[in-house]
N, C-alpha and C positions, 0 to 999 in steps of 0.2 A: 775787815778794812772798809772804811766808809768811802762813799762815792767821791767826797771832796779830797780825801787823802790819796785816792787812787789816781787822780789826774796829775800827771807828771809834767814837768817843764819841757817845752818842745826842744830845748837844747841839751837835755840830759841824755847821756850815752845809754843805750839799751843795756840792760843787765842780762837779758835772755831773749833769744830770737826763736819764734816758732816757724818752722818750715811746713806750710800746709800744702799737701799734694793730693790730688784726686784724679781718678780715671774711671770712666763708666764703660759699660759694654757698648754703648752707642759710639764711643770713640774708636771702637774696632781695633785694628792693628796699626793705627796711626802712631808712628814712632815719636812724632813731635809731642804727643800727648802722654807718652809713657812716663811712669814714675821715675825711671832712670834719667830721662831727659829733663823732667821738671827739676829733679834734685840737682842736676849739673848746672842748669841755668841759675837756680837760686844760689848755689854755692859760689858760682862765678861772681854774682852780685855781691855776696858777702865778702869775698876775697878782695874785691876791687875797692871797698870802702874801709879806710883805716879805722873809722869809728867802731866797726864791728870786730876788730881784732881782739881775740881772746874771749869774746862773748859766748856764753853757753848757748848751745843749740838744742832744740827739741823738735823732733819730727812728728808730724801728724799725717797719717796716710789712710785715705779711704779708697780702697781698691775695688773697682767693680760696682760703684754706687753712683746713682744719678744725682746730678747737682740740683735737681728740682726738689729733692728731699732735704729736710733739715734735721732728720733723726739719724744722721750719719754718726757712727761710733767715734771716729777720730775727731770729727767736727765738734761734737758735744764735749769730748774730753778737752779739746782746745779751749772752748768757752769756759769750762770749769776751771782750767788752769789760769785763765785770765782773771776770773773772779777771785781766786785765792792768791793772786799776785805772783804767780810762777813764771809768767811770760809777759813782756811789755812791748813786743814788736812782732808782727806777723808779716811774712813775705810769701807771696804766691807768684807763679809764672804769669798768670793773667786772671782777670776778674771772674772768668767763667769757671775757674777751678774752685773758687770759694763758694760758688753757687750760681744757679741759672734761674732762680725765682726773683723777679724784680723787687717785690715788696720785702722779702727776707734780706736780700743783699743790701738794699737801701737802708733798712733799719740797722743792719749790722754796722755799716760804715758810718752812717750819719748820727746814730744814737749810741749803740753798744760800745764801739771802740772809743768814741769820744768820752763817754761816761767813765770808762775805766782807764782812760789815758793811754791807750794802746796805739802805737804807731803802725800804720798799715802801708805795705809797699806791694804794688802790682807791677812787675817788671815790664812786661810787654805793652802795658797800657801807659807807661811813663808816669805812673801815679805814686806819689809818696806823700802821705798825709801831713808830714812835717815840712818837707823841703819843696815839694812840687804838687800841691793839692789840685784836684780838678774841681770845676764848678759843679753844682748840683745837676745842672742841665747836662753837662758832659758825662757825668756818672750815670744819669738816667738813660741817656742814649745808648751807652755801652751795655748797661744791664738789660735794657729792653731788647737789644739785638741778641744778647746771650739767651734770653728767655724764649724769643721767637725761634732761634736756632734749635733749641731743645725741642720745641714743638715740631719743627720741620723734621728733625731726626726721628721723632716718634711716628709721624705720619709716613715717612719714608720706610721705616722699619715695618710698620703694619702693612704697607703696600707690598713689600717684598715677601712677607709671610703669606699674604693672601694669594700672591702669584704662585708661590711654592705649593700651597694647598690645592689650587686649581689644577696643578700638574701632578697631583697625587702624592706629593712629598709629605712625610710625617714629621712634625716639628716638636712634638712634646715627648714626655717620658713614655716609653713603650708600655702598652697594656700587658698585664700578666699573661704569660704564654708566648710573648713575642720578645724580640730583642733587636737592637740596631744592627743592620748589616755591616760587616767589617770591610766590605768592598764598595758599597754604594751608599753615599751620604743621604740621610733622610729617608731611607728605605727600611722597612721592617721585614724580618724573617722569623720563622718559627723557632722558639727556644724549646728544644725537645724535652729538656728536663722539666721546665715549668709546664709545658704542654701536657705532660703525663698527669700532673696534679690537676690541671683544668679538666682533663678527660674523666678523671676519677670523680671530681665534684659533679659534673654533669651526669655521669652514670648513676651516681647515688640519687641525684635529684629526680631523674627520669623514673627511677624505681620507687619513688614516693618517700624517700628518706627526708625528714624535716631538717631545716638548716642547722638547728641546735645539734642534732645527732651527727650531721655531716661534720660540723666543727669538732665534735668529740672524736670522731673517727680520724680526722686529720691530725689532731693533737696526739692521739694514741700512736700514730705512725711517725711522730716527730716531723711532720711536714710543716715547713715554715710558712708564716703569713706572707702575702705578696710584698709588703714593705720590708720585712726582715730578709726575704729572699733577695731582693734587689740590692740591699746594703751588703749582704754576704757575697754578692757577685760583682762588687766593685762600683755600684752606682752611688753617687754622692749627692747630698742636698736634694733628696727626693721631694721634700715639701716645697722647695723653692720653685719647682717646675709648675706648681699651681699658679705662680705669679709670673714667672719668666720662662716660657717654654723653650727659649733659645739657649738656656744655660746648659753647659756641658755636664754630662754625668761622669 
């Protein structure tokens, strides 16, 4: 589809609507930001407009992803569907859901959606690119506020983590030989099973056994590697902790 043919008449009824929803870990337990809440708000808007009656709906959900990133899976799938003509109207709860990066969001609204003839509606911002467009200045102010709010959350989160660290609370994935306490949050306790493996490794090392021979001994006894051990004991996304130490196991 050429860019020219992609641009649709502003009075054409949408053939398909994309419901884009996103929530990040920074949103915490705020019910107003939940996917369920976003879906309800968008669906209410669709139900209230007769022009959307019977229109196909496609959901795009990025759960647990920061709006400052543009490599979100559902977000990229939405852009791909737009390019192939599968969706011609996008609705979000508010502009912060589509993104918190000023430059990316501005380019998306002012260039990408315009080029592909996509109608964009941000409910809480009172924005509809067809019936109630905002000026570039108004959009810039909203996007700037969203971007700075994201930075504020990042600073607030880091400050909270540093405070916890100063109080001796452990925030990352437990080192091999330890596990999270079941009674006290952010406290480590000895994992007796893994600790036996650690003691064996140190015992062999103290006696002069080389690392290669230690590895062969562990393999011969079917002792799992630390990563395999953690996965076998219910830990999930163990590599994610290198990036996000607050993610739950």
